[in-house]
C-alpha positions in Angstrom: 4.2 3.2 12.7 4.4 -0.5 13.7 1.8 -1.9 16.0 1.2 -5.4 17.4 -1.5 -6.1 14.9 -0.1 -4.3 11.8 1.4 -1.2 10.3 -0.2 2.2 10.4 0.3 4.1 7.2 -0.3 7.5 5.7 0.7 7.3 2.1 0.1 8.4 -1.5 0.6 5.7 -4.1 0.7 6.9 -7.7 -0.8 5.3 -10.8 -2.8 2.5 -9.1 -4.2 0.8 -12.1 -7.7 -0.6 -11.6 -8.2 1.3 -8.3 -11.8 2.3 -9.3 -12.9 -1.4 -9.8 -11.1 -3.3 -7.1 -11.3 -4.1 -3.4 -7.6 -3.7 -2.6 -4.6 -1.9 -4.0 -0.9 -2.5 -3.4 2.0 -0.2 -2.7 5.4 0.1 -1.1 6.1 1.2 2.4 9.6 2.1 3.6 10.4 1.7 7.4 13.6 2.7 9.2 15.6 0.2 11.1 16.1 0.4 14.8 19.8 0.9 14.2 20.2 4.4 12.7 23.1 3.3 10.4 21.2 0.3 8.9 19.4 0.6 5.5 15.6 0.9 5.6 13.3 -2.1 5.4 10.7 -2.3 2.5 7.3 -3.8 2.6 4.5 -4.3 0.0 1.1 -3.7 1.5 -2.4 -4.5 0.4 -4.8 -1.8 1.5 -8.6 -1.6 1.1 -9.6 0.9 -1.5 -12.7 1.7 0.4 -10.5 3.5 3.0 -8.6 5.6 0.4 -9.2 8.9 -1.2 -8.9 8.5 -5.0 -7.2 11.4 -6.7 -8.3 11.3 -10.3 -5.1 11.9 -12.3 -5.6 9.7 -15.4 -8.2 10.6 -17.9 -6.9 10.3 -21.5 -9.3 9.8 -24.3 -10.0 6.1 -24.7 -8.1 4.9 -21.6 -10.2 6.5 -18.7 -11.6 3.0 -17.9 -8.2 1.8 -16.7 -8.7 3.6 -13.4 -5.1 4.4 -13.0 -5.3 7.2 -10.4 -3.4 8.2 -7.3 -4.7 6.8 -4.0 -4.2 8.5 -0.6 -4.4 6.7 2.7 -4.5 8.7 6.0 -3.7 6.9 9.2 -4.8 3.4 7.9 -4.0 0.3 10.0 -3.0 -2.5 7.6 -2.9 -5.9 9.4 0.3 -8.0 9.2 -1.4 -10.7 7.1 -1.6 -8.1 4.2 2.0 -7.0 4.5 4.9 -8.7 2.8 8.7 -8.1 3.0 10.2 -6.8 -0.1 11.7 -8.1 -2.3 11.3 -11.7 -1.2 7.5 -11.6 -1.1 7.1 -14.0 1.8 4.2 -13.3 4.2 5.3 -12.0 7.6 2.6 -14.1 9.3 1.5 -17.6 8.4 -2.0 -17.9 7.0 -4.4 -20.3 8.8 
């Protein structure tokens, strides 16, 4: 859901490499257009791992340290300065 200060998400992102040793993870969000016939809009979001549930799905011998697990966000507000249009990658808001 879009809000004035950001985008509220409830998402599961799969195979987030490094999620056990980082502050933020990135993932895609699909948003419908206001016009029902228009194609959806896509955004890349940077979300704080501290507000995620990590679902440990990757534990092969010798590679467990990569931290490539699924992450789950439930009703997280991501501010617009951590959201980018996809695929052009330009910030939606100018940084100070």
